[in-house]
N, C-alpha and C positions, 0 to 999 in steps of 0.2 A: 978483299972483297968479302972473304968468306968470314973474317972476323966480324966484319962490320955488322954483316947481316945476321951473325949470330947474335952479337950485343943487342941490334935492334929486335931480334927476334925476343930475348929476353925480356927487355925493357917494354914489350906490349904484354906480356904477361905479367908486370906489376903495376902499371901505372900509364899514364898518357905520356906519348914521347916527345911532347914541345914543352915550353913554358907554360902559353896561353892555355892551354887544355888543360895542365895539371892546376892551374889557379880555378877556372871553372869547375875543374871536378872536387876540388877543396870546397869551394862553397856549396854545391850542391850537397856534398855530406853534411855541411854545417846545417843548412836547411831542413835534412831529413832529421836530424837530431833532435832540432827544436821543433819540428812537428810531431816529436814521439812524446812530448813533455804533456802533462793532463791540460793546462790551461788552452794548449794550442788544440786539442782534440775538442775542447769545450767551445772554442771560437768556430770550429768548422762546423760542429753539431748546431750550432746558433743559426750560421750561414745558410745551412741545409734548411732549418725549419723556416727561415724568414722566404727563403726561394719556394717552400711548398705552401706556405702562407699565400703569398702572391699568386701562386697558379690557381688555388683553389677561389680567392676572392676574382681574378682576372677570368677565369674561364667561364663560369656562366656568363659575365657580360657579354662576350665574344659569342657564346652561343646564343645568348640572346639576338645579337645583331645579326647572327647568322638566319635565326628562323625567323626573323621579321625581312630581311632580304628576300628569304623565299618565298615568303606570306606575298611580299610585293610583287614577285615573278608569279607567281600564280593568279594573284587578285588581277594581272592584267591581260591574261590568257582569254583568247574569245573561243567562243564556243564551236569552231570548227576545229582547235587543237583537240579539245575534248572529245570529239568526236572521230579525229583521226586516231588519237590515245586508246580508245575502247576498242575501235574496228582492228586495228591491230595486235592488240593485247587478245581479243576475239580469236582473231587468225592465228596468231602463234599457239594458243592454248588449243585451239582446234586441231592444228597438225600434231601437238603433242599426243592430244587425246587419240587421235587415228593411229598413231605411230605405237601409243601402247596397246589399244585394244589389237592390232595386227598382232603384236610380239606376244601378247598374251593367248592369241588364238593359234598361234603356230607352236610355240614353246612353252605355254602352261605357265609362265612365271612373267613378273612386270618387270620391263627392261631398267627402269629408274631402281627400283628395290636393289635388281640385281648388281647394277654399277655402284649402288650405294656397298652392298655388303662385300663385294669383291676388291674395290678400291679406295672407296672412302673411309669404310671402317678401320682398315689398318691405321691409316694417317691419323686418325682422332684415337687410335691407342685401344681399338676394339681388339688387336691382335695380341696384348698379353694374356688376355682370356681365353685366346681359342686354342689353345695346344691341348690343355686338359680334355677336351671335346674327345679328340680322337684315340686319347688314353681312354678313357671310359668307354668308347666302342668297342677299342679292342679288347678291354678287360672284361668289359660287359658282354659273356658268351652266355646270357642266360636262355631261359627257355624260350622266351618269345622269339628271341633273334634267330635260334635254330629252326623253330618252327616257322618261320618265314621264309628263310634262305630256300628252301627246296621250293616255295610257290613262284618263285622269280626264274625258276630253271626252263629254258626254252628246250623243246621237244620236237622230233622230227613228226611233221603231219601225217598223220598215216594215211590219209587218203588225198596227198598232193597230185598235183595233176602232172602231164608228160610237157617238156618243155618245147620239145619241137613240135609235138601235134595241136598242143593247148595254149600253153604261155605265148609262144612266139605267134602263132595265128591271131591272137587276142591283139599283140602290138601290131601286127600288119594291118590289121582293121580298124584300130582306134588311134594307132599312134603314140600309144601311152605305154610305157614300161611297166609290165604288175608286179615284177620282181627288184627286191631292192637291193644294192651292194653287200649289205650285212646277210640277207637271207640268203644270198649264192655263194658268200664266202664261207657260211655255215655250211652250206651243202657241200662244197671242195674240199671242207675238212672231214665231213662223215665220210666222203667218197674215198678219201685217201686211208681214213681209219677201216673201214669195212674191207676195201678192195686192193689193199696192200699188203706187204708183209717183207720179213727180214730177207727172205730168200729171192726176192724177185729179180736181184740181180744175178742169179743162176740161170734165169730164162730171158733171151734178148726181148721177146713180146712183152713180157711183163715188165720189165725196165722201161720200155717205151709209154706203157700205162701209164707207169708211176710218175712221168712226165706229163703225161696228158693230164691227168687229173689235177695236176699244179697249174694249167695254163687258165687265163682268164679270158683269152679270145675263144668264142665257141668254134670258129673255123679251124683254129689251130688245134683244139681239141680233135674235132672230126678227121682232120688229116691225120694225127697221130694215131688215130684208133685204125685205120687203113694202113698205117705204117705196120701196126702191129700184126695186123691180119696177115699180111704180106709174109711178115717173119713166122707165124705161126696161124695157120688157118683155124685152129681150136681154140683161139683167146676168147674166153667167154666175157671177160670186162670189155674189151673191144665191141662186142656186139652188145653189151649194155650201154654203152656210150653211143652207138650208134642209134639204137631203140631210142634213148630218152631225147637227145638234140637233133639227131638227122632225120627222122622218121617225121613226115607233116602229118601224116594220119595214124588212127588207133590201129587200124588193117596193118599200115607198114611196120610201126612199132611191134605188134603182136609178132611179126613174120622174125624180126630180129630178135627177140626176145624167146621166140623159138629155138632159134639157132643157138643162143646163148645157154638155154635149156639142156641141149644136147652135148654142147662142149662142156658145160658144168658139171653134169653128171658125172662123164667119163673122168675129168678131175678129180672129182671130189672121190669116187672110188678107188682111185691109184694112191690120195691123201690117205683114205682110210688103212688101207694096206699097211703102210709104211709110218704112221703119226707116232708112233712110240719108239721109233729107234733114236730120235733126236730132240731136243726142244724146239729147234729150225722146224721139224718137221710137223710139230704139234702146232706151231704159229699157222704154218701152211695149211693144215687143215682148218683150223678156224678162220682164216682167209675164206677158203674153198667153201666152207660151209655157209658163210654169209652171202656169198656168191649166189649159192644155190637158192639159199631162203629167198633172197630180194628177187630174183628172177622168177620164181614159181608166186611171190605174193603180186609182180606187177602182170603176170600172164592173167593170174584171176581177175584184175582189176582192169586188163584188157576184156576179158569175157563179161564181165559186169557192163561196161559202157558199151559193149557192140550188142546187148541185148540176152547175151546168153547167161542168164541169171544164175539159173539150178548148176550148169558147171561150174560157175564161178563159187558157189557155196561149197559147193563138194570139192573143190581146190583148196578153198580157204581151212575146211575142216580137216582134210588130210595133212595140209601143212600144219596145221595146228596140234596133231597128232603125232608127227613125225618127228616134229622140233617144240616139243613141251617144254623146254627151258627159257625159249625165247619169248616169252610173254612181254618181254620189256618193248618188243616191237610194235604192239597194240594191235595185232592182226585181227582179235577179235571185234575192234570198231569197222573194218570192214566186213567183218561176217555179219554185224548188226545191222549195217546199211543195206546190205545185199537182201538180208531176211526181211527187213521192213518193208523193200520193193516188193517181194512176193507176198507180203501180208501175211506170213507164217508168223503172226503173234505168238503163238505157243511156243515156236524155238526162239524166238528173240526172248522170252521170259525165261526160258531154260538158261541163255547164256548170262543174262543178267544175274540169275541166282549164282553162278560160279564166280562172275568177276564182280560186282557189285557187291563187294566184302567189306568191312571195316579194315581190314588189315592190309588192305591192295589201295594205290593209289587212283582217286578217282579222274573223271574227265567229264567235260560238258555232254559228251554221247552217252555216257552211262547215266548222269543224273537225268537229263531230259527224255532220254529213251524211259528210263523208268517213269518218268512222268506222263509221258505220252500214252503208257499202258493202263495205269490207273484213270487218267482222264477219258481215255476210250471208255470204259465201262460205265460214266455217267455222262458225258458229254452233250450227246446225241437228245437226252432230255433234260438238260440244266437251263435252266432260265435264273437270272438273278433276281428279278420281282416274286416269283414262286419261292424261291431260297429265304429271301428276306420275311415273307409270311410264315411259313412252317419251319426255317431252319435246315440246316446242312445235315443231310444223313451220312450215316457212317462210310459209304462208299465215298460220296461227294468231300467230307473231310479228309479222308485217305488222298483223294486226289488234289485238295487244295495244299496239304501239308507235302506233297512230292512235289509240286509246283514251285512253294517258298523253298524247299529244299535245294531243287534246282535253280532257282534265282540268286539263294544265297552263293553258291558257289561258282557261279559265273552270271553277275546281272545284267550284262551286255546283250547277252542273247535274245530276251523277248523285243528288243526294239526290230530285230531284225527278221525274227519270225512274223512279228504286226505289220511287218514292211514300213516300219515307221524312219527308218534307215536303210539307204542303198546298199547293195551288196557288192562286192568287187572280186575277184579270183583269191582265192584262200593264196594264202604265201606256203613254201615248202616248209616252214618251221613256224611253230606256234609255240604260245606262252598260255599254261593252264590258267585259266579264271580270268584271263586276259582279252581284248577285243579281238586279238588273232584267233584265238580258239574262238571267238563266237561267229567268226566270219566263217571260219571253216566248217562248223558245225550246220551253221544255217545254209551256207551254199550246198549242202548234199539232204539236208533233213528238211528244209522246208515244204517241198513236195509232199512227204510222208505226214507232216501235220495239216496240211491242207485235205489229205486224203481222207482223214477220220473228221465227219461231220461234228461240229461244235468243239473241236478241240481248242481251235485258237480264239473262239469267243470265252470259253473257259478262261483260258490264259490271259485275255484281256482284261477279264473282270478281277483275276485275284493277284496278279503277279506283282502289283504295286504293294500289296499287302505285306511283302516281306520285309519292306523297309522300316516298318513300324517295329517289328520284333530286334531289328540290328540299329538301333539309332548312331551308333558310333561304330562302324564297322572295320576301321583302321586299328581300333582298341580292343574291341571283341564281337566275337561271332557266336551264335546260336548252334549250329550243328557241325561247322568248320572252324579252321583257325581265322581269326584276324585277316580282313582282306587286306594283301601285301600291296605298299604304297609303290611297288618298282615297276607296276604293271605298264602305266603310261610312256615311262620312256623306252622299255623294251619293244611296245607295241609300235612305237612311231618308228623305230629302226627296222621293225619288219615289214608295216605295211605299206603301200606307196603313197608319195606325196601326195595325190589328188584325193587320197581319201579321208575323211574327217574321223580322225580315232576318238572313239568313245572312251568317257573318262569317269571313273566313278570312285568316290563319292565324287559328285558336282563340285569344282573349285568355287569359291566366293571369289567374286570380282576383287582385285586388289586395290588398295587405299588409292593410288595415284591414277587409277582410272575413274573413280569417281570424283576425285580432286578436281583433275583437269578437264571431266566433264560440266562439272559445276562452276568453275572460272570460265570456260567457254562460254556457256549458257548465261551467268552472270553480267560477263564482259558485252556480250550479244544485247543483252538487253538493255545495258546502259548506253548504248550505240545507237539502238533503236529510238530510245526515249530521249537520247541528246540531239538526233536530227529531226525529230518530230515535235519537241519542246526545248529550243535551245536555249531561252532567256531564263527558264524554269530551272534546269539542269544549272546553270551557272550560278543560280542564287543557293541549290543546292549543294555544289562543288564551297561555296564560301561559306555555309552553315558548318558544314564537315570542317573547314578549316578551322571554324570558331571552336568546334569541338576540341580540336587538336591541340591548337595553340591557344588557350583562352586569356593568355597574359598580354602578347605581343598583338595577335591577330585584330583584335578590335580597334586598337589605337589606330595601325597601320591602314584597316582599310577603311577606317572614318577619315584619316588624311588624305587616303586616294580618292 
């Protein structure tokens, strides 16, 4: 058995195992050798040419017959068919148009274009040319990209509201969630950064609070804060959490913050005495400093909301003197708003002289407050008719230039100040030069513009002139860097869904919206004409057929 199987295996490696298969194999080898001769190749080429000639001559005949059959079919259709066809086409194109419009209004892009770029382009070979683009972007760390990157940074709103006393009450009344998940997640990250450190494991109350800041459920956070107070009655961060989320009124929030201030000052003094002993103690001092500054700032905001404005101004000034290096917290914006409420315009000008500097980052509060002060000097006597006759005075020119400067920095603000767009509660984080910053500024400063007679009128008459100076804001600015193109995406994440996000510059409608709208209108018009004039439209359809198939259509239509 072994020998037979072995010989069979060897024969299978050399040739066919049976005589019939061997003869067939020899005949195939002979045919292959004959086909390799020059005359055989010429014969095959001639046969291929004859086949191609037959196809060239035969296909037009079949195509003509097919066109004739289609023409006969179309010529026998009744007006009802044309009416049904046009109505169906109009209905389908109308649905596509409505969906395209909804997608553009919600996401700012065309659905058909998005699908074409993401799915169809790789199939037709567009993916081969796409890899160099990211390489160019990563290698192109040019000046403009570096300038635009900081513009799209999300900042903590210096005048953000209290969750329990303001945001939650709004949700109870309206049933709408004023904060987005993205915004609250950023706040959770801020709390973990400001209110925790590496030495929290040494104190059980701080360990509990470290977990509390990571909790998503508000009730779980409040419960954890009470647990921390049971472990340590002087846990300042626990009082901060209760003031922010459990207190349903500003008065209750102020009581919690006063308890947090008492505990925070005691812990801060202890940290100051031993901060030089080790890096861990330095980190603990930074954390305790953040807690103390946060508590004092929120206490000043409570005093401002409760009408004790002079007390709030004093607390803010003291805080800025005690911690001058924490200017990145933008406490001066809280001070500006409180001073405007007191109508202490000389003090407002003094604050602007310090912070409206070319080396410091700008904000809508600084730019528009500077414009408000200059508008205050001329707005009461300003009249567009008078200005057009005699020209603008020096003070009026300065006011108009200040308004143009503010509008260039954030072009979304004027629509809220002029009440052309409705306001919502400001988010806890804002994007500078974006719609979120405009909402936050107008929410607190609209009353100050209304208080100065003629200021809104001057703004209404001059703000749109800014756009004539910057026809291409995404490419080149006038006084600031080009307007960042990333604001719309970030603002949609920061602002609630029921708010219509302001977009600048206004995007042109995509091609497919125009196309589907035109197709829907044209189909509807044809359906109406077919319904009103059926015989005339049949004649029109046959005329179109004659234009499409001038050879076959006349003879077929004549015979029919």
